[in-house]
PDBQT receptor file of N, H, CA, C and O in Angstrom, charges set to zero:
ATOM      1  N   UNK A   1      43.192 -13.545  19.381  1.00  0.00    +0.000 N 
ATOM      2  CA  UNK A   1      41.859 -13.860  19.956  1.00  0.00    +0.000 C 
ATOM      3  C   UNK A   1      42.073 -15.452  19.853  1.00  0.00    +0.000 C 
ATOM      4  O   UNK A   1      41.272 -16.144  20.481  1.00  0.00    +0.000 OA
ATOM      5  N   UNK A   2      42.942 -16.000  19.219  1.00  0.00    +0.000 N 
ATOM      6  H   UNK A   2      43.593 -15.438  18.709  1.00  0.00    +0.000 HD
ATOM      7  CA  UNK A   2      42.917 -17.440  19.051  1.00  0.00    +0.000 C 
ATOM      8  C   UNK A   2      42.700 -18.013  17.635  1.00  0.00    +0.000 C 
ATOM      9  O   UNK A   2      42.837 -17.265  16.666  1.00  0.00    +0.000 OA
ATOM     10  N   UNK A   3      42.360 -19.339  17.473  1.00  0.00    +0.000 N 
ATOM     11  H   UNK A   3      42.249 -19.946  18.260  1.00  0.00    +0.000 HD
ATOM     12  CA  UNK A   3      42.057 -19.759  16.293  1.00  0.00    +0.000 C 
ATOM     13  C   UNK A   3      40.736 -19.498  15.769  1.00  0.00    +0.000 C 
ATOM     14  O   UNK A   3      39.847 -19.553  16.620  1.00  0.00    +0.000 OA
ATOM     15  N   UNK A   4      40.389 -19.238  14.627  1.00  0.00    +0.000 N 
ATOM     16  H   UNK A   4      41.111 -19.194  13.936  1.00  0.00    +0.000 HD
ATOM     17  CA  UNK A   4      39.059 -18.771  13.950  1.00  0.00    +0.000 C 
ATOM     18  C   UNK A   4      38.450 -20.170  13.665  1.00  0.00    +0.000 C 
ATOM     19  O   UNK A   4      39.085 -21.142  13.256  1.00  0.00    +0.000 OA
ATOM     20  N   UNK A   5      37.002 -20.120  13.970  1.00  0.00    +0.000 N 
ATOM     21  H   UNK A   5      36.487 -19.330  14.302  1.00  0.00    +0.000 HD
ATOM     22  CA  UNK A   5      36.375 -21.265  13.434  1.00  0.00    +0.000 C 
ATOM     23  C   UNK A   5      36.410 -21.331  11.761  1.00  0.00    +0.000 C 
ATOM     24  O   UNK A   5      36.547 -20.400  10.967  1.00  0.00    +0.000 OA
ATOM     25  N   UNK A   6      36.255 -22.615  11.534  1.00  0.00    +0.000 N 
ATOM     26  H   UNK A   6      36.144 -23.371  12.179  1.00  0.00    +0.000 HD
ATOM     27  CA  UNK A   6      36.387 -22.894   9.912  1.00  0.00    +0.000 C 
ATOM     28  C   UNK A   6      35.393 -22.018   9.004  1.00  0.00    +0.000 C 
ATOM     29  O   UNK A   6      35.744 -21.663   7.879  1.00  0.00    +0.000 OA
ATOM     30  N   UNK A   7      34.123 -21.682   9.544  1.00  0.00    +0.000 N 
ATOM     31  H   UNK A   7      33.838 -21.971  10.458  1.00  0.00    +0.000 HD
ATOM     32  CA  UNK A   7      33.222 -20.940   8.640  1.00  0.00    +0.000 C 
ATOM     33  C   UNK A   7      33.734 -19.580   8.614  1.00  0.00    +0.000 C 
ATOM     34  O   UNK A   7      33.498 -18.981   7.564  1.00  0.00    +0.000 OA
ATOM     35  N   UNK A   8      34.393 -18.927   9.531  1.00  0.00    +0.000 N 
ATOM     36  H   UNK A   8      34.584 -19.414  10.384  1.00  0.00    +0.000 HD
ATOM     37  CA  UNK A   8      34.904 -17.655   9.398  1.00  0.00    +0.000 C 
ATOM     38  C   UNK A   8      36.119 -17.599   8.353  1.00  0.00    +0.000 C 
ATOM     39  O   UNK A   8      36.348 -16.619   7.644  1.00  0.00    +0.000 OA
ATOM     40  N   UNK A   9      36.831 -18.728   8.355  1.00  0.00    +0.000 N 
ATOM     41  H   UNK A   9      36.645 -19.524   8.931  1.00  0.00    +0.000 HD
ATOM     42  CA  UNK A   9      37.894 -18.711   7.451  1.00  0.00    +0.000 C 
ATOM     43  C   UNK A   9      37.433 -18.985   5.847  1.00  0.00    +0.000 C 
ATOM     44  O   UNK A   9      37.993 -18.473   4.878  1.00  0.00    +0.000 OA
ATOM     45  N   UNK A  10      36.341 -19.863   5.796  1.00  0.00    +0.000 N 
ATOM     46  H   UNK A  10      35.886 -20.279   6.584  1.00  0.00    +0.000 HD
ATOM     47  CA  UNK A  10      35.911 -20.054   4.518  1.00  0.00    +0.000 C 
ATOM     48  C   UNK A  10      35.246 -18.854   3.704  1.00  0.00    +0.000 C 
ATOM     49  O   UNK A  10      35.446 -18.610   2.514  1.00  0.00    +0.000 OA
ATOM     50  N   UNK A  11      34.462 -18.192   4.530  1.00  0.00    +0.000 N 
ATOM     51  H   UNK A  11      34.300 -18.390   5.497  1.00  0.00    +0.000 HD
ATOM     52  CA  UNK A  11      33.824 -16.977   3.979  1.00  0.00    +0.000 C 
ATOM     53  C   UNK A  11      34.800 -16.033   3.742  1.00  0.00    +0.000 C 
ATOM     54  O   UNK A  11      34.777 -15.398   2.688  1.00  0.00    +0.000 OA
ATOM     55  N   UNK A  12      35.777 -15.824   4.692  1.00  0.00    +0.000 N 
ATOM     56  H   UNK A  12      35.796 -16.340   5.549  1.00  0.00    +0.000 HD
ATOM     57  CA  UNK A  12      36.880 -14.677   4.491  1.00  0.00    +0.000 C 
ATOM     58  C   UNK A  12      37.716 -15.003   3.354  1.00  0.00    +0.000 C 
ATOM     59  O   UNK A  12      38.116 -14.085   2.639  1.00  0.00    +0.000 OA
ATOM     60  N   UNK A  13      38.002 -16.109   3.126  1.00  0.00    +0.000 N 
ATOM     61  H   UNK A  13      37.677 -16.855   3.707  1.00  0.00    +0.000 HD
ATOM     62  CA  UNK A  13      38.984 -16.489   1.922  1.00  0.00    +0.000 C 
ATOM     63  C   UNK A  13      38.281 -16.461   0.584  1.00  0.00    +0.000 C 
ATOM     64  O   UNK A  13      38.924 -16.219  -0.437  1.00  0.00    +0.000 OA
ATOM     65  N   UNK A  14      36.916 -16.713   0.555  1.00  0.00    +0.000 N 
ATOM     66  H   UNK A  14      36.394 -16.910   1.385  1.00  0.00    +0.000 HD
ATOM     67  CA  UNK A  14      35.979 -16.627  -0.454  1.00  0.00    +0.000 C 
ATOM     68  C   UNK A  14      35.920 -15.280  -0.938  1.00  0.00    +0.000 C 
ATOM     69  O   UNK A  14      36.234 -14.972  -2.088  1.00  0.00    +0.000 OA
ATOM     70  N   UNK A  15      35.509 -14.456  -0.041  1.00  0.00    +0.000 N 
ATOM     71  H   UNK A  15      35.254 -14.707   0.893  1.00  0.00    +0.000 HD
ATOM     72  CA  UNK A  15      35.504 -12.856  -0.186  1.00  0.00    +0.000 C 
ATOM     73  C   UNK A  15      36.702 -12.256  -0.699  1.00  0.00    +0.000 C 
ATOM     74  O   UNK A  15      36.700 -11.352  -1.536  1.00  0.00    +0.000 OA
ATOM     75  N   UNK A  16      37.796 -12.807  -0.149  1.00  0.00    +0.000 N 
ATOM     76  H   UNK A  16      37.797 -13.540   0.530  1.00  0.00    +0.000 HD
ATOM     77  CA  UNK A  16      39.065 -12.251  -0.734  1.00  0.00    +0.000 C 
ATOM     78  C   UNK A  16      39.458 -12.494  -2.050  1.00  0.00    +0.000 C 
ATOM     79  O   UNK A  16      40.028 -11.691  -2.789  1.00  0.00    +0.000 OA
ATOM     80  N   UNK A  17      39.039 -13.955  -2.381  1.00  0.00    +0.000 N 
ATOM     81  H   UNK A  17      38.577 -14.608  -1.781  1.00  0.00    +0.000 HD
ATOM     82  CA  UNK A  17      39.486 -14.364  -3.747  1.00  0.00    +0.000 C 
ATOM     83  C   UNK A  17      38.403 -13.552  -4.588  1.00  0.00    +0.000 C 
ATOM     84  O   UNK A  17      38.966 -13.173  -5.615  1.00  0.00    +0.000 OA
ATOM     85  N   UNK A  18      37.411 -13.239  -4.572  1.00  0.00    +0.000 N 
ATOM     86  H   UNK A  18      36.954 -13.546  -3.738  1.00  0.00    +0.000 HD
ATOM     87  CA  UNK A  18      36.451 -12.907  -5.353  1.00  0.00    +0.000 C 
ATOM     88  C   UNK A  18      36.344 -11.189  -5.409  1.00  0.00    +0.000 C 
ATOM     89  O   UNK A  18      36.106 -10.581  -6.452  1.00  0.00    +0.000 OA
ATOM     90  N   UNK A  19      36.540 -10.608  -4.235  1.00  0.00    +0.000 N 
ATOM     91  H   UNK A  19      36.733 -11.101  -3.387  1.00  0.00    +0.000 HD
ATOM     92  CA  UNK A  19      36.444  -9.226  -4.179  1.00  0.00    +0.000 C 
ATOM     93  C   UNK A  19      37.498  -8.555  -3.282  1.00  0.00    +0.000 C 
ATOM     94  O   UNK A  19      37.236  -7.857  -2.302  1.00  0.00    +0.000 OA
ATOM     95  N   UNK A  20      38.662  -8.840  -3.721  1.00  0.00    +0.000 N 
ATOM     96  H   UNK A  20      38.874  -9.406  -4.517  1.00  0.00    +0.000 HD
ATOM     97  CA  UNK A  20      39.988  -8.477  -2.953  1.00  0.00    +0.000 C 
ATOM     98  C   UNK A  20      40.082  -7.000  -3.095  1.00  0.00    +0.000 C 
ATOM     99  O   UNK A  20      40.408  -6.351  -2.101  1.00  0.00    +0.000 OA
ATOM    100  N   UNK A  21      39.843  -6.418  -4.174  1.00  0.00    +0.000 N 
ATOM    101  H   UNK A  21      39.578  -6.945  -4.982  1.00  0.00    +0.000 HD
ATOM    102  CA  UNK A  21      39.881  -4.905  -4.432  1.00  0.00    +0.000 C 
ATOM    103  C   UNK A  21      38.922  -4.169  -3.557  1.00  0.00    +0.000 C 
ATOM    104  O   UNK A  21      39.172  -2.980  -3.354  1.00  0.00    +0.000 OA
ATOM    105  N   UNK A  22      37.957  -4.650  -3.059  1.00  0.00    +0.000 N 
ATOM    106  H   UNK A  22      37.755  -5.615  -3.224  1.00  0.00    +0.000 HD
ATOM    107  CA  UNK A  22      37.023  -3.782  -2.183  1.00  0.00    +0.000 C 
ATOM    108  C   UNK A  22      37.433  -3.890  -0.716  1.00  0.00    +0.000 C 
ATOM    109  O   UNK A  22      36.743  -3.243   0.072  1.00  0.00    +0.000 OA
ATOM    110  N   UNK A  23      38.428  -4.591  -0.234  1.00  0.00    +0.000 N 
ATOM    111  H   UNK A  23      38.988  -5.117  -0.874  1.00  0.00    +0.000 HD
ATOM    112  CA  UNK A  23      38.746  -4.578   1.054  1.00  0.00    +0.000 C 
ATOM    113  C   UNK A  23      40.014  -3.908   1.235  1.00  0.00    +0.000 C 
ATOM    114  O   UNK A  23      40.757  -3.730   0.271  1.00  0.00    +0.000 OA
ATOM    115  N   UNK A  24      40.340  -3.492   2.499  1.00  0.00    +0.000 N 
ATOM    116  H   UNK A  24      39.736  -3.637   3.282  1.00  0.00    +0.000 HD
ATOM    117  CA  UNK A  24      41.553  -2.719   2.800  1.00  0.00    +0.000 C 
ATOM    118  C   UNK A  24      42.164  -3.217   4.309  1.00  0.00    +0.000 C 
ATOM    119  O   UNK A  24      41.656  -4.144   4.940  1.00  0.00    +0.000 OA
ATOM    120  N   UNK A  25      43.071  -2.617   4.669  1.00  0.00    +0.000 N 
ATOM    121  H   UNK A  25      43.483  -1.864   4.156  1.00  0.00    +0.000 HD
ATOM    122  CA  UNK A  25      43.608  -2.694   5.923  1.00  0.00    +0.000 C 
ATOM    123  C   UNK A  25      42.942  -2.212   6.987  1.00  0.00    +0.000 C 
ATOM    124  O   UNK A  25      43.315  -2.484   8.128  1.00  0.00    +0.000 OA
ATOM    125  N   UNK A  26      41.919  -1.469   6.750  1.00  0.00    +0.000 N 
ATOM    126  H   UNK A  26      41.616  -1.249   5.823  1.00  0.00    +0.000 HD
ATOM    127  CA  UNK A  26      41.031  -0.683   7.649  1.00  0.00    +0.000 C 
ATOM    128  C   UNK A  26      39.919  -1.626   8.295  1.00  0.00    +0.000 C 
ATOM    129  O   UNK A  26      39.064  -1.970   7.478  1.00  0.00    +0.000 OA
ATOM    130  N   UNK A  27      39.775  -2.043   9.397  1.00  0.00    +0.000 N 
ATOM    131  H   UNK A  27      40.469  -1.764  10.060  1.00  0.00    +0.000 HD
ATOM    132  CA  UNK A  27      38.706  -2.739  10.051  1.00  0.00    +0.000 C 
ATOM    133  C   UNK A  27      37.344  -2.255   9.826  1.00  0.00    +0.000 C 
ATOM    134  O   UNK A  27      36.440  -2.976   9.403  1.00  0.00    +0.000 OA
ATOM    135  N   UNK A  28      37.218  -1.004  10.121  1.00  0.00    +0.000 N 
ATOM    136  H   UNK A  28      37.952  -0.418  10.464  1.00  0.00    +0.000 HD
ATOM    137  CA  UNK A  28      35.863  -0.293  10.079  1.00  0.00    +0.000 C 
ATOM    138  C   UNK A  28      35.291  -0.385   8.678  1.00  0.00    +0.000 C 
ATOM    139  O   UNK A  28      34.165  -0.827   8.447  1.00  0.00    +0.000 OA
ATOM    140  N   UNK A  29      36.138   0.060   7.756  1.00  0.00    +0.000 N 
ATOM    141  H   UNK A  29      37.052   0.418   7.944  1.00  0.00    +0.000 HD
ATOM    142  CA  UNK A  29      35.911  -0.002   6.236  1.00  0.00    +0.000 C 
ATOM    143  C   UNK A  29      35.375  -1.325   5.887  1.00  0.00    +0.000 C 
ATOM    144  O   UNK A  29      34.292  -1.503   5.331  1.00  0.00    +0.000 OA
ATOM    145  N   UNK A  30      36.352  -2.413   6.315  1.00  0.00    +0.000 N 
ATOM    146  H   UNK A  30      37.232  -2.268   6.767  1.00  0.00    +0.000 HD
ATOM    147  CA  UNK A  30      35.870  -3.733   5.859  1.00  0.00    +0.000 C 
ATOM    148  C   UNK A  30      34.507  -4.248   6.459  1.00  0.00    +0.000 C 
ATOM    149  O   UNK A  30      33.858  -5.153   5.934  1.00  0.00    +0.000 OA
ATOM    150  N   UNK A  31      34.157  -3.627   7.539  1.00  0.00    +0.000 N 
ATOM    151  H   UNK A  31      34.684  -2.892   7.966  1.00  0.00    +0.000 HD
ATOM    152  CA  UNK A  31      32.819  -4.037   8.267  1.00  0.00    +0.000 C 
ATOM    153  C   UNK A  31      31.636  -3.617   7.320  1.00  0.00    +0.000 C 
ATOM    154  O   UNK A  31      30.719  -4.350   6.948  1.00  0.00    +0.000 OA
ATOM    155  N   UNK A  32      31.838  -2.277   6.998  1.00  0.00    +0.000 N 
ATOM    156  H   UNK A  32      32.583  -1.682   7.299  1.00  0.00    +0.000 HD
ATOM    157  CA  UNK A  32      30.974  -1.626   6.063  1.00  0.00    +0.000 C 
ATOM    158  C   UNK A  32      30.894  -2.437   4.658  1.00  0.00    +0.000 C 
ATOM    159  O   UNK A  32      29.825  -2.825   4.187  1.00  0.00    +0.000 OA
ATOM    160  N   UNK A  33      31.965  -2.611   4.142  1.00  0.00    +0.000 N 
ATOM    161  H   UNK A  33      32.834  -2.295   4.525  1.00  0.00    +0.000 HD
ATOM    162  CA  UNK A  33      31.977  -3.490   2.935  1.00  0.00    +0.000 C 
ATOM    163  C   UNK A  33      31.207  -4.747   3.037  1.00  0.00    +0.000 C 
ATOM    164  O   UNK A  33      30.374  -5.114   2.209  1.00  0.00    +0.000 OA
ATOM    165  N   UNK A  34      31.576  -5.439   4.214  1.00  0.00    +0.000 N 
ATOM    166  H   UNK A  34      32.252  -5.140   4.887  1.00  0.00    +0.000 HD
ATOM    167  CA  UNK A  34      31.006  -6.839   4.287  1.00  0.00    +0.000 C 
ATOM    168  C   UNK A  34      29.430  -6.692   4.558  1.00  0.00    +0.000 C 
ATOM    169  O   UNK A  34      28.668  -7.559   4.129  1.00  0.00    +0.000 OA
ATOM    170  N   UNK A  35      29.042  -5.796   5.140  1.00  0.00    +0.000 N 
ATOM    171  H   UNK A  35      29.661  -5.093   5.489  1.00  0.00    +0.000 HD
ATOM    172  CA  UNK A  35      27.636  -5.471   5.398  1.00  0.00    +0.000 C 
ATOM    173  C   UNK A  35      26.927  -5.317   3.982  1.00  0.00    +0.000 C 
ATOM    174  O   UNK A  35      25.817  -5.826   3.826  1.00  0.00    +0.000 OA
ATOM    175  N   UNK A  36      27.479  -4.701   3.060  1.00  0.00    +0.000 N 
ATOM    176  H   UNK A  36      28.381  -4.288   3.187  1.00  0.00    +0.000 HD
ATOM    177  CA  UNK A  36      26.876  -4.478   1.734  1.00  0.00    +0.000 C 
ATOM    178  C   UNK A  36      26.877  -5.726   0.784  1.00  0.00    +0.000 C 
ATOM    179  O   UNK A  36      25.978  -5.995  -0.012  1.00  0.00    +0.000 OA
ATOM    180  N   UNK A  37      28.043  -6.460   0.994  1.00  0.00    +0.000 N 
ATOM    181  H   UNK A  37      28.774  -6.242   1.641  1.00  0.00    +0.000 HD
ATOM    182  CA  UNK A  37      28.135  -7.468   0.057  1.00  0.00    +0.000 C 
ATOM    183  C   UNK A  37      27.620  -9.086   0.489  1.00  0.00    +0.000 C 
ATOM    184  O   UNK A  37      27.329  -9.983  -0.302  1.00  0.00    +0.000 OA
ATOM    185  N   UNK A  38      27.612  -9.137   1.767  1.00  0.00    +0.000 N 
ATOM    186  H   UNK A  38      27.849  -8.408   2.409  1.00  0.00    +0.000 HD
ATOM    187  CA  UNK A  38      27.177 -10.346   2.424  1.00  0.00    +0.000 C 
ATOM    188  C   UNK A  38      26.057 -10.189   3.446  1.00  0.00    +0.000 C 
ATOM    189  O   UNK A  38      26.094  -9.230   4.216  1.00  0.00    +0.000 OA
ATOM    190  N   UNK A  39      25.145 -11.001   3.493  1.00  0.00    +0.000 N 
ATOM    191  H   UNK A  39      25.114 -11.780   2.867  1.00  0.00    +0.000 HD
ATOM    192  CA  UNK A  39      24.106 -10.890   4.444  1.00  0.00    +0.000 C 
ATOM    193  C   UNK A  39      24.340 -11.770   5.777  1.00  0.00    +0.000 C 
ATOM    194  O   UNK A  39      24.008 -12.954   5.832  1.00  0.00    +0.000 OA
ATOM    195  N   UNK A  40      24.865 -11.168   6.703  1.00  0.00    +0.000 N 
ATOM    196  H   UNK A  40      25.134 -10.206   6.659  1.00  0.00    +0.000 HD
ATOM    197  CA  UNK A  40      25.248 -11.709   7.950  1.00  0.00    +0.000 C 
ATOM    198  C   UNK A  40      24.435 -11.177   9.004  1.00  0.00    +0.000 C 
ATOM    199  O   UNK A  40      24.456  -9.990   9.330  1.00  0.00    +0.000 OA
ATOM    200  N   UNK A  41      23.620 -12.178   9.609  1.00  0.00    +0.000 N 
ATOM    201  H   UNK A  41      23.603 -13.142   9.344  1.00  0.00    +0.000 HD
ATOM    202  CA  UNK A  41      22.786 -11.659  10.606  1.00  0.00    +0.000 C 
ATOM    203  C   UNK A  41      23.347 -11.200  11.905  1.00  0.00    +0.000 C 
ATOM    204  O   UNK A  41      22.910 -10.165  12.409  1.00  0.00    +0.000 OA
ATOM    205  N   UNK A  42      24.299 -11.903  12.494  1.00  0.00    +0.000 N 
ATOM    206  H   UNK A  42      24.654 -12.743  12.084  1.00  0.00    +0.000 HD
ATOM    207  CA  UNK A  42      24.854 -11.563  13.615  1.00  0.00    +0.000 C 
ATOM    208  C   UNK A  42      26.047 -10.599  13.341  1.00  0.00    +0.000 C 
ATOM    209  O   UNK A  42      26.890 -10.768  12.460  1.00  0.00    +0.000 OA
ATOM    210  N   UNK A  43      25.989  -9.464  14.308  1.00  0.00    +0.000 N 
ATOM    211  H   UNK A  43      25.304  -9.327  15.024  1.00  0.00    +0.000 HD
ATOM    212  CA  UNK A  43      26.976  -8.572  14.485  1.00  0.00    +0.000 C 
ATOM    213  C   UNK A  43      28.390  -9.106  14.776  1.00  0.00    +0.000 C 
ATOM    214  O   UNK A  43      29.398  -8.711  14.191  1.00  0.00    +0.000 OA
ATOM    215  N   UNK A  44      28.364  -9.988  15.682  1.00  0.00    +0.000 N 
ATOM    216  H   UNK A  44      27.545 -10.309  16.157  1.00  0.00    +0.000 HD
ATOM    217  CA  UNK A  44      29.520 -10.894  16.122  1.00  0.00    +0.000 C 
ATOM    218  C   UNK A  44      30.378 -11.585  15.008  1.00  0.00    +0.000 C 
ATOM    219  O   UNK A  44      31.601 -11.471  14.930  1.00  0.00    +0.000 OA
ATOM    220  N   UNK A  45      29.636 -12.276  14.198  1.00  0.00    +0.000 N 
ATOM    221  H   UNK A  45      28.642 -12.369  14.261  1.00  0.00    +0.000 HD
ATOM    222  CA  UNK A  45      30.033 -13.078  13.092  1.00  0.00    +0.000 C 
ATOM    223  C   UNK A  45      30.664 -11.893  12.269  1.00  0.00    +0.000 C 
ATOM    224  O   UNK A  45      31.870 -11.872  12.023  1.00  0.00    +0.000 OA
ATOM    225  N   UNK A  46      29.824 -10.937  11.868  1.00  0.00    +0.000 N 
ATOM    226  H   UNK A  46      28.844 -10.954  12.069  1.00  0.00    +0.000 HD
ATOM    227  CA  UNK A  46      30.236  -9.877  10.833  1.00  0.00    +0.000 C 
ATOM    228  C   UNK A  46      31.531  -9.355  11.249  1.00  0.00    +0.000 C 
ATOM    229  O   UNK A  46      32.436  -9.164  10.436  1.00  0.00    +0.000 OA
ATOM    230  N   UNK A  47      31.645  -9.110  12.543  1.00  0.00    +0.000 N 
ATOM    231  H   UNK A  47      30.910  -9.265  13.203  1.00  0.00    +0.000 HD
ATOM    232  CA  UNK A  47      32.789  -8.503  13.109  1.00  0.00    +0.000 C 
ATOM    233  C   UNK A  47      34.071  -9.577  12.978  1.00  0.00    +0.000 C 
ATOM    234  O   UNK A  47      35.142  -9.212  12.492  1.00  0.00    +0.000 OA
ATOM    235  N   UNK A  48      33.904 -10.593  13.339  1.00  0.00    +0.000 N 
ATOM    236  H   UNK A  48      33.035 -10.890  13.733  1.00  0.00    +0.000 HD
ATOM    237  CA  UNK A  48      35.025 -11.664  13.148  1.00  0.00    +0.000 C 
ATOM    238  C   UNK A  48      35.358 -12.019  11.658  1.00  0.00    +0.000 C 
ATOM    239  O   UNK A  48      36.489 -12.423  11.388  1.00  0.00    +0.000 OA
ATOM    240  N   UNK A  49      34.455 -11.889  10.734  1.00  0.00    +0.000 N 
ATOM    241  H   UNK A  49      33.536 -11.561  10.953  1.00  0.00    +0.000 HD
ATOM    242  CA  UNK A  49      34.892 -12.011   9.401  1.00  0.00    +0.000 C 
ATOM    243  C   UNK A  49      35.736 -10.763   8.886  1.00  0.00    +0.000 C 
ATOM    244  O   UNK A  49      36.722 -10.872   8.158  1.00  0.00    +0.000 OA
ATOM    245  N   UNK A  50      35.233  -9.600   9.348  1.00  0.00    +0.000 N 
ATOM    246  H   UNK A  50      34.432  -9.511   9.940  1.00  0.00    +0.000 HD
ATOM    247  CA  UNK A  50      35.877  -8.477   8.976  1.00  0.00    +0.000 C 
ATOM    248  C   UNK A  50      37.320  -8.595   9.438  1.00  0.00    +0.000 C 
ATOM    249  O   UNK A  50      38.251  -8.465   8.643  1.00  0.00    +0.000 OA
ATOM    250  N   UNK A  51      37.497  -8.842  10.729  1.00  0.00    +0.000 N 
ATOM    251  H   UNK A  51      36.741  -8.947  11.375  1.00  0.00    +0.000 HD
ATOM    252  CA  UNK A  51      38.804  -8.946  11.462  1.00  0.00    +0.000 C 
ATOM    253  C   UNK A  51      39.682 -10.103  10.904  1.00  0.00    +0.000 C 
ATOM    254  O   UNK A  51      40.906 -10.022  10.998  1.00  0.00    +0.000 OA
ATOM    255  N   UNK A  52      39.097 -11.154  10.338  1.00  0.00    +0.000 N 
ATOM    256  H   UNK A  52      38.102 -11.219  10.262  1.00  0.00    +0.000 HD
ATOM    257  CA  UNK A  52      39.930 -12.136   9.638  1.00  0.00    +0.000 C 
ATOM    258  C   UNK A  52      40.334 -11.517   8.305  1.00  0.00    +0.000 C 
ATOM    259  O   UNK A  52      41.511 -11.706   7.997  1.00  0.00    +0.000 OA
ATOM    260  N   UNK A  53      39.655 -10.878   7.531  1.00  0.00    +0.000 N 
ATOM    261  H   UNK A  53      38.699 -10.725   7.781  1.00  0.00    +0.000 HD
ATOM    262  CA  UNK A  53      39.959 -10.400   6.321  1.00  0.00    +0.000 C 
ATOM    263  C   UNK A  53      41.039  -9.128   6.392  1.00  0.00    +0.000 C 
ATOM    264  O   UNK A  53      41.826  -8.900   5.473  1.00  0.00    +0.000 OA
ATOM    265  N   UNK A  54      40.962  -8.325   7.627  1.00  0.00    +0.000 N 
ATOM    266  H   UNK A  54      40.322  -8.511   8.372  1.00  0.00    +0.000 HD
ATOM    267  CA  UNK A  54      41.925  -7.232   8.069  1.00  0.00    +0.000 C 
ATOM    268  C   UNK A  54      43.106  -7.809   8.252  1.00  0.00    +0.000 C 
ATOM    269  O   UNK A  54      44.104  -7.310   7.732  1.00  0.00    +0.000 OA
ATOM    270  N   UNK A  55      43.177  -8.838   8.940  1.00  0.00    +0.000 N 
ATOM    271  H   UNK A  55      42.366  -9.244   9.362  1.00  0.00    +0.000 HD
ATOM    272  CA  UNK A  55      44.271  -9.455   9.461  1.00  0.00    +0.000 C 
ATOM    273  C   UNK A  55      45.118 -10.257   8.273  1.00  0.00    +0.000 C 
ATOM    274  O   UNK A  55      46.344 -10.195   8.177  1.00  0.00    +0.000 OA
ATOM    275  N   UNK A  56      44.286 -10.993   7.419  1.00  0.00    +0.000 N 
ATOM    276  H   UNK A  56      43.290 -11.044   7.497  1.00  0.00    +0.000 HD
ATOM    277  CA  UNK A  56      44.882 -11.424   6.217  1.00  0.00    +0.000 C 
ATOM    278  C   UNK A  56      45.681 -10.376   5.247  1.00  0.00    +0.000 C 
ATOM    279  O   UNK A  56      46.757 -10.606   4.693  1.00  0.00    +0.000 OA
ATOM    280  N   UNK A  57      45.046  -9.385   5.181  1.00  0.00    +0.000 N 
ATOM    281  H   UNK A  57      44.172  -9.199   5.630  1.00  0.00    +0.000 HD
ATOM    282  CA  UNK A  57      45.575  -8.146   4.418  1.00  0.00    +0.000 C 
ATOM    283  C   UNK A  57      46.659  -7.662   4.911  1.00  0.00    +0.000 C 
ATOM    284  O   UNK A  57      47.639  -7.523   4.179  1.00  0.00    +0.000 OA
ATOM    285  N   UNK A  58      46.703  -7.267   6.410  1.00  0.00    +0.000 N 
ATOM    286  H   UNK A  58      45.907  -7.380   7.004  1.00  0.00    +0.000 HD
ATOM    287  CA  UNK A  58      47.793  -6.617   6.994  1.00  0.00    +0.000 C 
ATOM    288  C   UNK A  58      49.123  -7.648   6.907  1.00  0.00    +0.000 C 
ATOM    289  O   UNK A  58      50.239  -7.128   6.886  1.00  0.00    +0.000 OA
ATOM    290  N   UNK A  59      49.019  -8.836   6.865  1.00  0.00    +0.000 N 
ATOM    291  H   UNK A  59      48.113  -9.258   6.882  1.00  0.00    +0.000 HD
ATOM    292  CA  UNK A  59      49.898  -9.814   6.879  1.00  0.00    +0.000 C 
ATOM    293  C   UNK A  59      50.393 -10.488   5.559  1.00  0.00    +0.000 C 
ATOM    294  O   UNK A  59      51.287 -11.323   5.421  1.00  0.00    +0.000 OA
ATOM    295  N   UNK A  60      49.583  -9.911   4.626  1.00  0.00    +0.000 N 
ATOM    296  H   UNK A  60      48.856  -9.233   4.739  1.00  0.00    +0.000 HD
ATOM    297  CA  UNK A  60      49.704 -10.341   3.065  1.00  0.00    +0.000 C 
ATOM    298  C   UNK A  60      49.686 -11.876   3.030  1.00  0.00    +0.000 C 
ATOM    299  O   UNK A  60      50.600 -12.448   2.435  1.00  0.00    +0.000 OA
ATOM    300  N   UNK A  61      48.707 -12.588   3.629  1.00  0.00    +0.000 N 
ATOM    301  H   UNK A  61      47.965 -12.124   4.112  1.00  0.00    +0.000 HD
ATOM    302  CA  UNK A  61      48.643 -14.011   3.543  1.00  0.00    +0.000 C 
ATOM    303  C   UNK A  61      47.405 -14.403   2.789  1.00  0.00    +0.000 C 
ATOM    304  O   UNK A  61      46.868 -15.496   2.970  1.00  0.00    +0.000 OA
ATOM    305  N   UNK A  62      46.952 -13.497   1.935  1.00  0.00    +0.000 N 
ATOM    306  H   UNK A  62      47.389 -12.609   1.789  1.00  0.00    +0.000 HD
ATOM    307  CA  UNK A  62      45.755 -13.963   1.165  1.00  0.00    +0.000 C 
ATOM    308  C   UNK A  62      46.264 -14.271  -0.392  1.00  0.00    +0.000 C 
ATOM    309  O   UNK A  62      47.265 -13.751  -0.885  1.00  0.00    +0.000 OA
ATOM    310  N   UNK A  63      45.454 -15.143  -1.020  1.00  0.00    +0.000 N 
ATOM    311  H   UNK A  63      44.641 -15.565  -0.619  1.00  0.00    +0.000 HD
ATOM    312  CA  UNK A  63      45.928 -15.602  -2.313  1.00  0.00    +0.000 C 
ATOM    313  C   UNK A  63      45.766 -14.477  -3.426  1.00  0.00    +0.000 C 
ATOM    314  O   UNK A  63      46.119 -14.699  -4.584  1.00  0.00    +0.000 OA
TER     315      UNK A  63
């Protein structure tokens, strides 16, 4: 989908560094976890953050 905006990366990396054990390589599970841990009003932004986290976990590029 291209380069993600910086706010998506900032929120995604912050969540991975603090709650890494709650996320998995499943996009739908990450959406549910994200909805319960962070208040994101927009469905589109929530999906982008969940996709970013899923991609980081699948490629093992998280700290």
